[in-house]
Backbone bond lengths (Angstrom), bond angles and torsions (degrees), N, CA, C in turn:
res aa  C-N    CA-C-N  psi(-1)  N-CA   C-N-CA  omega(-1)  CA-C   N-CA-C  phi
1 M - - - 1.428 - - 1.543 111.28 -
2 A 1.300 116.71 -39.24 1.479 120.47 177.19 1.509 110.70 -61.37
3 S 1.333 116.15 -39.50 1.449 119.84 178.48 1.546 110.92 -64.53
4 A 1.285 116.71 -38.92 1.480 120.58 178.79 1.524 110.28 -65.36
5 A 1.333 117.01 -26.86 1.471 121.85 179.13 1.507 111.80 -85.55
6 G 1.313 117.09 2.68 1.483 120.05 176.47 1.513 115.95 99.24
7 V 1.337 118.41 4.20 1.467 122.21 178.03 1.499 107.98 -85.16
8 R 1.341 116.13 119.06 1.479 120.74 -178.65 1.536 111.11 -55.37
9 R 1.318 112.97 142.96 1.469 118.22 172.70 1.525 109.49 -72.16
10 S 1.317 114.87 162.06 1.447 120.15 -177.65 1.518 108.80 -144.86
11 K 1.335 114.26 149.87 1.479 117.59 174.73 1.520 110.27 -65.66
12 N 1.325 117.58 -17.27 1.448 121.34 178.49 1.541 112.63 -89.60
13 G 1.315 116.00 6.15 1.442 121.92 171.73 1.520 117.40 74.33
14 V 1.302 114.10 -153.50 1.458 120.90 -170.78 1.523 111.65 -67.63
15 I 1.305 120.09 -27.70 1.455 121.74 179.47 1.527 110.19 -65.09
16 Q 1.326 116.17 -41.10 1.487 119.53 177.95 1.523 109.51 -66.45
17 Q 1.308 117.86 -37.32 1.476 120.05 176.55 1.526 110.42 -64.47
18 A 1.335 116.93 -42.29 1.442 121.22 177.59 1.506 111.37 -62.80
19 L 1.329 117.15 -41.74 1.471 120.50 177.33 1.536 110.42 -60.49
20 R 1.309 117.26 -43.86 1.452 118.81 178.72 1.503 112.57 -59.05
21 I 1.323 117.17 -38.61 1.453 120.30 176.54 1.505 111.48 -68.32
22 I 1.319 117.47 -37.97 1.462 121.03 177.71 1.502 111.15 -65.76
23 W 1.361 116.70 -42.82 1.463 120.42 177.98 1.539 110.68 -58.55
24 K 1.312 115.04 -42.24 1.451 120.16 -179.47 1.522 110.99 -67.07
25 S 1.315 116.01 -42.60 1.466 120.62 179.41 1.537 110.23 -63.24
26 Y 1.315 115.87 -40.22 1.470 121.07 179.22 1.531 109.39 -64.90
27 A 1.328 116.85 -50.51 1.466 121.43 -176.13 1.526 110.80 -61.49
28 K 1.331 117.66 -32.58 1.448 121.60 -178.79 1.535 113.13 -95.19
29 Q 1.327 114.88 6.85 1.474 121.98 179.88 1.537 112.43 53.12
30 R 1.313 113.36 49.87 1.468 120.57 179.26 1.528 108.76 -112.59
31 W 1.315 114.64 166.37 1.466 123.86 172.71 1.519 112.88 58.42
32 G 1.321 117.56 33.14 1.458 121.86 177.15 1.505 113.42 79.07
33 L 1.332 119.32 9.35 1.460 121.54 -179.67 1.518 108.75 -93.79
34 P 1.350 116.27 142.73 1.455 120.21 -170.47 1.525 116.13 -75.01
35 G 1.331 119.34 -28.89 1.425 121.00 -177.63 1.525 112.47 73.24
36 K 1.339 114.38 -174.25 1.464 126.27 174.25 1.536 115.01 69.74
37 A 1.294 122.12 -75.06 1.456 123.65 -169.99 1.523 111.11 -70.58
38 Y 1.345 116.86 74.83 1.465 122.04 -172.42 1.499 112.36 -65.24
39 R 1.307 117.40 -42.78 1.505 120.53 -179.08 1.526 109.72 -59.77
40 E 1.323 116.95 -48.97 1.466 121.94 -179.91 1.537 109.76 -61.93
41 A 1.306 116.75 -42.62 1.478 121.09 179.75 1.531 109.62 -61.79
42 A 1.323 116.72 -46.05 1.471 120.38 179.66 1.535 110.60 -62.77
43 E 1.309 117.82 -40.89 1.453 119.92 178.89 1.536 112.47 -64.01
44 R 1.344 113.61 -39.44 1.472 117.59 -179.33 1.531 111.68 -68.94
45 L 1.313 117.13 -41.89 1.476 119.90 178.17 1.542 110.22 -65.26
46 T 1.305 115.92 -41.73 1.475 121.35 179.74 1.528 108.49 -62.32
47 A 1.302 119.17 -44.17 1.459 122.73 179.40 1.519 111.11 -64.08
48 A 1.331 117.21 -28.49 1.441 122.32 178.50 1.534 112.68 -81.05
49 G 1.360 116.32 -3.70 1.441 119.55 178.51 1.505 116.02 103.69
50 Y 1.328 116.72 9.12 1.458 122.72 -178.50 1.524 109.12 -121.15
51 P 1.362 117.12 84.08 1.453 121.23 -174.09 1.546 111.68 -51.20
52 T 1.317 113.65 123.98 1.484 120.21 -175.88 1.525 107.43 -142.78
53 K 1.314 113.80 143.24 1.472 119.46 175.94 1.532 107.67 -110.25
54 E 1.301 115.18 154.67 1.441 121.93 176.88 1.539 109.69 -54.69
55 Q 1.327 117.26 -39.94 1.459 121.06 -178.92 1.524 112.84 -63.65
56 S 1.326 117.03 -24.29 1.462 119.97 -179.92 1.537 110.06 -59.64
57 F 1.296 117.71 -37.70 1.456 121.77 177.64 1.523 111.45 -70.58
58 R 1.324 115.24 -45.88 1.462 120.49 -179.05 1.533 111.72 -61.14
59 D 1.309 116.40 -39.11 1.471 119.86 -178.69 1.529 112.30 -61.93
60 T 1.305 117.84 -30.36 1.482 120.11 -178.31 1.527 111.94 -70.46
61 L 1.323 117.04 -19.73 1.481 120.67 -176.39 1.529 112.39 -70.61
62 R 1.327 116.15 -17.57 1.447 117.61 177.85 1.533 113.48 -65.44
63 D 1.313 114.49 -32.39 1.472 120.69 -179.92 1.537 109.07 -84.20
64 R 1.273 116.73 117.35 1.469 122.45 -176.29 1.544 113.68 -76.29
65 K 1.340 115.64 -16.73 1.431 117.64 -177.13 1.551 111.80 -71.66
66 P 1.295 119.09 151.11 1.463 119.84 175.72 1.515 110.51 -69.21
67 P 1.343 115.88 161.68 1.469 118.47 178.39 1.521 110.36 -62.47
68 P 1.341 117.94 138.15 1.474 120.36 178.85 1.537 110.83 -67.54
69 E 1.287 115.29 135.85 1.477 121.29 -178.05 1.544 110.78 -98.86
70 N 1.309 113.10 150.48 1.448 123.14 174.20 1.522 113.38 51.48
71 T 1.313 115.93 50.80 1.464 120.50 -175.00 1.528 112.98 -113.98
72 I 1.312 118.83 -18.94 1.466 121.80 -176.11 1.525 107.97 -98.26
73 P 1.349 116.82 126.41 1.464 119.87 -179.55 1.545 110.01 -64.61
74 A 1.299 116.41 126.74 1.455 121.71 -176.91 1.505 112.91 -63.71
75 D 1.332 116.74 -27.42 1.480 119.75 -179.04 1.523 114.20 -94.52
76 A 1.338 117.57 8.69 1.462 120.11 179.11 1.545 108.90 -70.65
77 L 1.319 114.32 148.11 1.456 120.78 -178.23 1.516 111.54 -57.89
78 G 1.353 116.13 123.25 1.441 122.35 175.87 1.521 116.18 90.81
79 V 1.325 117.71 -10.92 1.472 120.81 -176.20 1.524 109.84 -66.25
80 R 1.330 117.87 -43.01 1.449 119.46 -178.83 1.558 109.49 -60.76
81 D 1.297 116.84 -45.15 1.477 121.13 179.07 1.497 112.19 -58.89
82 L 1.325 116.06 -42.00 1.458 119.92 179.08 1.514 110.68 -64.25
83 V 1.326 116.18 -45.89 1.485 119.45 179.72 1.515 110.80 -60.90
84 V 1.274 118.11 -44.17 1.481 121.82 179.42 1.521 109.96 -63.04
85 A 1.323 117.51 -41.56 1.478 119.71 178.23 1.510 112.03 -62.30
86 V 1.330 115.58 -45.30 1.471 118.88 -178.90 1.535 110.58 -68.30
87 R 1.322 118.90 -35.78 1.455 120.90 175.63 1.507 112.14 -67.22
88 D 1.341 117.50 -32.56 1.461 120.75 175.99 1.540 110.37 -64.97
89 I 1.313 115.71 -37.99 1.483 120.69 -179.12 1.527 109.52 -76.04
90 W 1.338 116.88 -47.91 1.454 123.21 -177.20 1.517 108.68 -127.14
91 P 1.323 119.62 90.76 1.463 122.41 -175.34 1.545 113.53 -58.36
92 S 1.331 117.12 -21.53 1.468 119.70 -178.73 1.508 112.48 -84.99
93 F 1.348 119.00 2.13 1.461 122.09 179.61 1.511 111.46 -59.64
94 E 1.287 116.38 124.47 1.488 123.10 179.60 1.527 108.79 -87.33
95 W 1.315 116.44 75.42 1.457 122.30 -173.87 1.521 114.14 -62.22
96 E 1.316 117.54 -24.26 1.462 121.56 -178.61 1.529 110.79 -62.80
97 R 1.348 115.95 -21.91 1.448 119.81 179.33 1.528 113.44 -80.16
98 L 1.298 115.74 -16.53 1.484 122.17 179.85 1.536 109.80 -84.59
99 V 1.315 117.40 -45.65 1.464 120.06 -170.84 1.517 113.03 -94.97
100 R 1.319 111.44 155.45 1.487 121.17 174.37 1.517 106.48 -100.05
101 D 1.312 116.17 141.02 1.475 120.30 177.84 1.515 111.11 60.05
102 A 1.312 116.47 50.65 1.481 121.90 179.87 1.529 109.53 -58.34
103 P 1.330 117.61 136.78 1.453 120.23 177.23 1.542 109.98 -63.78
104 P 1.336 117.00 140.37 1.473 119.37 -176.11 1.526 112.42 -59.44
105 A 1.317 117.30 -34.15 1.470 120.34 -177.88 1.553 110.81 -84.07
106 G 1.318 115.97 -7.61 1.449 119.03 -178.90 1.535 113.16 83.38
107 F 1.307 114.76 -178.15 1.452 120.46 -179.61 1.523 112.72 -99.31
108 T 1.317 116.49 -14.94 1.454 118.47 -174.46 1.507 113.48 -102.76
């Protein structure tokens, strides 16, 4: 579904697609993410186990479209861990906008 929404496929699977959406959401200050401090954001994601470069955020700004919503399967391997890690970094992250078929009790 993420591919159908325009998110490139990756050999690293759905987690990489989810990261691309998160980078875009961050860069565009959407979904409760602060934006701007790309280097710090990249360092924090990398420290959480999701290697990210500052340029990853900048690259998403070329695409004028908003980040695609509800495209990542909630039950895909590793998605819960990614959501929890991003919520730990940015508690205001609106993770429900990332995943499709969000669990009623949430991930946290």
